[in-house]
C-alpha positions as a printed Julia matrix, in Angstrom:
192×3 Matrix{Float64}:
 -165.35  -13.6    82.18
 -165.12  -17.46   82.74
 -166.41  -16.9    86.31
 -169.51  -14.99   85.21
 -169.93  -17.86   82.48
 -169.71  -20.41   85.03
 -172.09  -18.88   87.51
 -174.64  -18.3    84.71
 -174.43  -21.64   83.14
 -174.5   -23.55   86.49
 -177.4   -21.57   87.71
 -179.38  -22.11   84.45
 -178.61  -25.82   84.43
 -179.83  -26.1    88.05
 -183.03  -24.06   87.08
 -184.17  -26.82   84.62
 -187.26  -28.07   86.46
 -186.88  -31.82   85.94
 -189.64  -32.69   88.14
 -192.09  -30.39   86.31
 -190.84  -31.36   83.02
 -190.85  -35.11   83.38
 -194.0   -35.21   85.53
 -195.95  -33.44   82.85
 -194.2   -35.25   79.8
 -194.46  -38.96   81.07
 -197.1   -38.93   83.72
 -199.28  -35.84   82.64
 -199.12  -34.39   86.34
 -197.99  -30.91   87.26
 -196.26  -31.48   90.61
 -197.06  -27.87   91.62
 -200.76  -28.84   91.86
 -200.39  -31.88   94.1
 -199.33  -32.93   97.47
 -196.77  -30.61   98.78
 -196.75  -28.68   95.55
 -193.01  -29.19   95.41
 -191.21  -30.17   92.13
 -188.73  -32.51   94.01
 -188.51  -36.18   94.15
 -190.15  -36.68   97.34
 -193.41  -35.05   96.02
 -193.2   -36.91   92.72
 -192.91  -40.25   94.7
 -195.76  -39.47   96.68
 -197.95  -37.91   93.86
 -196.84  -40.04   90.87
 -195.13  -43.14   92.24
 -191.76  -44.78   92.93
 -190.42  -44.74   89.41
 -191.21  -40.99   89.06
 -189.53  -40.3    92.43
 -186.43  -42.15   91.56
 -186.06  -40.64   87.94
 -186.49  -37.15   89.42
 -183.98  -37.82   92.23
 -181.34  -39.13   89.67
 -181.9   -36.15   87.34
 -181.63  -33.54   90.12
 -178.7   -35.37   91.55
 -176.96  -35.16   88.1
 -177.61  -31.45   88.02
 -175.37  -31.05   90.95
 -172.61  -33.11   89.53
 -172.75  -31.27   86.16
 -172.43  -27.99   88.16
 -169.2   -29.28   89.53
 -167.97  -30.66   86.1
 -168.79  -27.09   84.46
 -166.3   -25.56   87.18
 -163.67  -28.13   86.28
 -164.11  -27.69   82.56
 -164.33  -23.83   82.66
 -161.67  -22.95   85.31
 -160.24  -26.24   86.54
 -159.81  -25.43   90.19
 -161.45  -26.55   93.37
 -162.95  -23.08   93.77
 -164.64  -23.28   90.46
 -165.9   -26.71   91.15
 -167.57  -25.59   94.46
 -169.11  -22.42   92.69
 -170.4   -24.58   89.81
 -172.02  -26.8    92.24
 -173.34  -24.18   94.45
 -174.98  -22.33   91.74
 -176.59  -25.57   90.33
 -178.01  -26.11   93.6
 -179.2   -22.59   93.85
 -180.67  -22.8    90.51
 -182.66  -25.82   91.61
 -183.86  -24.05   94.79
 -184.65  -20.62   93.15
 -185.29  -21.44   89.33
 -185.62  -18.42   87.04
 -188.02  -20.61   84.95
 -190.48  -21.09   87.64
 -190.63  -17.54   89.29
 -187.68  -18.73   91.78
 -189.95  -21.26   93.35
 -188.12  -24.55   93.13
 -187.12  -27.67   95.18
 -185.35  -28.14   98.42
 -181.87  -28.85   97.16
 -181.33  -32.06   98.7
 -180.76  -34.29   95.76
 -178.96  -31.6    93.77
 -176.69  -30.93   96.91
 -176.01  -34.55   97.24
 -174.92  -34.69   93.59
 -172.47  -31.79   94.32
 -171.11  -33.55   97.38
 -170.67  -36.88   95.41
 -168.54  -34.93   92.95
 -166.46  -33.23   95.59
 -166.27  -35.75   98.5
 -167.46  -39.24   97.54
 -166.66  -41.07  100.85
 -168.78  -38.35  102.64
 -171.67  -38.83  100.19
 -172.01  -42.48  101.06
 -172.16  -41.99  104.87
 -174.6   -39.05  104.35
 -176.8   -41.2   102.04
 -176.88  -44.07  104.46
 -177.73  -41.88  107.37
 -180.58  -40.34  105.29
 -181.89  -43.63  104.22
 -181.89  -45.22  107.73
 -183.52  -42.12  109.3
 -186.2   -42.11  106.45
 -186.85  -45.76  107.06
 -186.88  -45.37  110.94
 -188.96  -42.07  111.06
 -190.82  -42.14  107.83
 -190.06  -38.33  107.74
 -187.95  -37.48  104.64
 -187.75  -33.9   105.91
 -186.09  -34.97  109.2
 -183.7   -37.3   107.31
 -182.77  -34.47  104.77
 -182.21  -31.86  107.61
 -179.97  -34.25  109.67
 -178.06  -35.31  106.7
 -177.49  -31.69  105.58
 -176.18  -30.71  108.99
 -174.1   -33.78  109.17
 -172.24  -33.08  105.96
 -170.05  -29.99  107.05
 -169.39  -31.97  110.35
 -167.96  -34.95  108.18
 -166.19  -32.6   105.83
 -164.36  -31.15  109.06
 -163.8   -34.65  110.48
 -162.36  -36.06  107.27
 -160.17  -32.96  106.76
 -161.47  -32.12  103.46
 -160.17  -28.97  101.69
 -161.76  -25.81  103.46
 -163.59  -24.68  100.22
 -165.46  -28.03  100.22
 -166.3   -27.66  104.07
 -167.52  -23.98  103.22
 -169.66  -25.42  100.44
 -171.0   -27.98  102.87
 -171.76  -25.5   105.49
 -173.56  -23.19  102.96
 -175.56  -26.08  101.6
 -176.64  -27.12  104.96
 -177.89  -23.73  105.94
 -179.78  -23.42  102.58
 -181.34  -26.76  102.92
 -182.43  -26.32  106.57
 -184.02  -22.91  105.65
 -185.94  -24.57  102.66
 -187.3   -27.05  105.21
 -188.79  -24.19  107.44
 -192.4   -25.07  106.72
 -191.57  -28.82  107.27
 -190.14  -27.87  110.73
 -193.14  -25.89  111.63
 -195.38  -28.93  110.55
 -193.11  -31.26  112.59
 -193.54  -29.09  115.76
 -197.32  -28.99  115.15
 -197.51  -32.79  114.47
 -198.92  -32.23  110.93
 -195.86  -33.27  108.85
 -196.72  -35.87  106.2
 -194.81  -39.36  106.62
 -193.36  -41.09  103.7
């Protein structure tokens, strides 16, 4: 019963559309109607501004951390922490409250990784930041950072369950960037 409660609670937590809620409440903007139509931090930054982008990034990041915390509180095992984090991330990507059309999972996934593997989080974030500054493509930085995470988890000999989360998260994030990859190939991707 606790596993079902964990999955449902973490998924519902992740499904809270922070970008949509705060975009409307504070800045009177529905992010789904502007820019990339995505409710995540990058679109918020582009459409509303730096403060909105940072706030939404932090809130989505915290959702990932809280998913891990739910797993720790309900079942107190590494597997439960991973399941809580994974379902928080899936909730963010496929939120029930928005017809399963959510964000790309980067900030929420980073929040999960930060709770499970703090050293790797720092490396991945630095790589993401450097690539964003060099290329001006958040999508490229996000995809590279996602793919790098399971590689680092293996290199640092993290628990297998953490490696598996990193691998699943990387696949999900790359798949969610399918349209970005197509635009990059066509030379139509927006720079940051």
